[in-house]
Steps between C-alpha positions, in 0.01 A plus 500: 500500500301588187573870554873425525489294179325785319763745622780275376334475159481878476872524575612215277273493194778393264583150628375207295323734255527514124632802314147589390370475858775726632447750220128502573563568868738785414234657279201441727671627816689774312837384636805695374298669223683773310249627243145636534226514237180705512255305286164583346286811517507496880880448514493182708847441647699185418852441631736263323865413435696642208715189470199269454326727251815571301587132478154410365419783261719688254265798527528511878878459466521806274264692727692421819861447391538649151657829396156664518403332828227651715634720780172577671430336834158390376427382146153583368315234296153649437404281201489159675243389756645414844363142499665434161833646614487283812445184292791595272727563799409164651595331172835680484579382853357146495427392140141440611201654326130428445367643175122526473232697319506781756872578472623380161460833318670699775779245528564512126533876518732491803710212366533672163602828665770340713616237252398195705462267203419189701189666640407616150524140378288375789238764428499413129461129579213575735323708237555246224356223716208723603388593149123488464255656261393755762852616592714460188439863398612626841816289483567605141477866603745441785737329256485810279568733793807300603609446138488123551476384140509129588203528736318727255537239225367225727201717585435565131524128426255422781264774376505359147431152639191625689396797284127524568516488880803730514349754262178509701676536838460828688879538517527532120354850525783602735782403265736760362479582127834319450360172633169535317682561172715191555187289538272650237759505221558124532411293195420202722250669733226241452187706568260679270553861402159570658635390839822693450304816418281470811808443720671805349191714560497391867870588518434842343212571738718416799779724374257787439391464862860497625577813297175661620378531141137480397425158350412614151587308184743778406685467830504120479657526155749750642620270780511201265732691270683289242378180669168541317687388187578163661132400501426311179159658431455347149498152661218580744156345485305731269201530729720578799689764302180667384328495840790551742772684306359691205211632712750695713778746430814308598578477128478783249237485227767435237638210706151347535431523126835341412445214746146435370640485145758246612234290673253482212721558194787322333758660725650674205532812716733341754757770437250758625496377859751485781308216670638151442288240320730211595319261737661432837602147594406357161609148594520331837364614834532351847227456759680510837287367782711583809554838662800384701797273436637322808846373578716399791682781683878507441528158334814302575609319183760299692247281677215349301342343809467810717188698580593711199422213267209363703321833471469486122245335271563125510492247214587187698142368490533455122148642463414745226438863583171584335257791477164522322384799299227632271511797262218735404601512131684256275878533530807307388715350776871516422654371824546560874713709734668299779697594812873428516747438783697777671724278713733383225535421133285203419341300222127426497349206314147598404198323359243769424159458345177683424204276575123492469276231650794262533617549142842649427470784249871587502808356669860604547777289651811708551782596733579857598818631660447786742725719711425698820416815301206329328193550716281355226550334165269421210425177320327504160308216336622383157176630345251765620177356641170680431250464785132590530322739731336381824657153488707356786865434413789379714858626498716215631875471564693212653836633614811311605770712662584724792238688695394837364334832562123492530218753470248622756199733509361336188194648334208290383389746232747700291420733210760520226368782286162366380582135582392375842678200654323308779729262690400195703677248724550133415545230766834315528682787329815505720330770711481744209169683524332826407655659809860377475752274327659452159394598144480877561412584141322386183658623174233566239404707199166633392330331210439727200167677509303614202545867412223729629261607228256787511137405473308669228 
């Protein structure tokens, strides 16, 4: 009886099936196929249907039905891996796709080549949601390759929000010169020129190795090219410059002398140098404590009570979200970064405060209107608040409004240039902790330091 049922199913696989299910069966069992592709270096054979492909992709339509349509019985596609092509085909037939770290780059290439914009958008969304300090350079490079300016800008923004960790990541050394230039020329790259120099030397060493060049100072300077001018040598720590830069031959002797004059003199010879003396990020900086921002998948704004809404950060308890922190040097706190809501336009009523030992040092009561494009928003206190080193402070926000994004993979210790933040968890903080929750960033500025003086 079971054998007979199976036989009937094989004869009638269309009944009571959806369009996607029937399309999938046609593809899987190669029923009525009329086009053949040889994919990858080994020319793996895939059979498909011109009608389906032409109806889903303008590129396939031109290839199969246009005035310059392919006439060969087998179409060669050597530049796409077979597993990637199979995933793309499945999407074209069923609208189903699973984007993950192992296939996202290949899918972006294939979707870009064949004009499947929906897959491109899904890949971009996956990458944006996967941004971390250890992969942002890889994603930024992919964005450059595919000329995705929107994704590239988001990567740059993320990099500038987490500059120290991103600059020190192994992937930085693999960036193209175009991406490196975009980062290093930024006026808001909030790290010291010493750190920038060391990162650029690592990048130069890696590129010398790739080009099979001996790792001499002359060759490092050669691969750095004009990017050497983006390092603001006159702003370096004098001791670091003398010991780590001037002792080598990355710079010419004339360049070293000019920079030393700028460091110790009145800077009257500014016109003599091509290296900028304008400090980066002269005002506010942000200490971001999460590596990953979380959200609900495919939120449905039409139903505020669905799983979509239940999956977000909740403010129904009326408790304050709160996180403790210490800093290694005195800074001035300007405000906080908070997560917004992606589901719909909303208005948040916020009571934010900076506290120490139960005392409120600064308070802000405000309302903020957000829209789905605002992943985060900032709130600034009416007056800047200077705080001391190695003292415990609390960032507290009581929020009334719809549920929001939240952060995960929080870091306990974060270095922002030469300022170290150490975060700690408070009890009864609406589940916000070091590891996850609200208040992803502290907006601060460095307090003025006395000018270095040379000892006699």
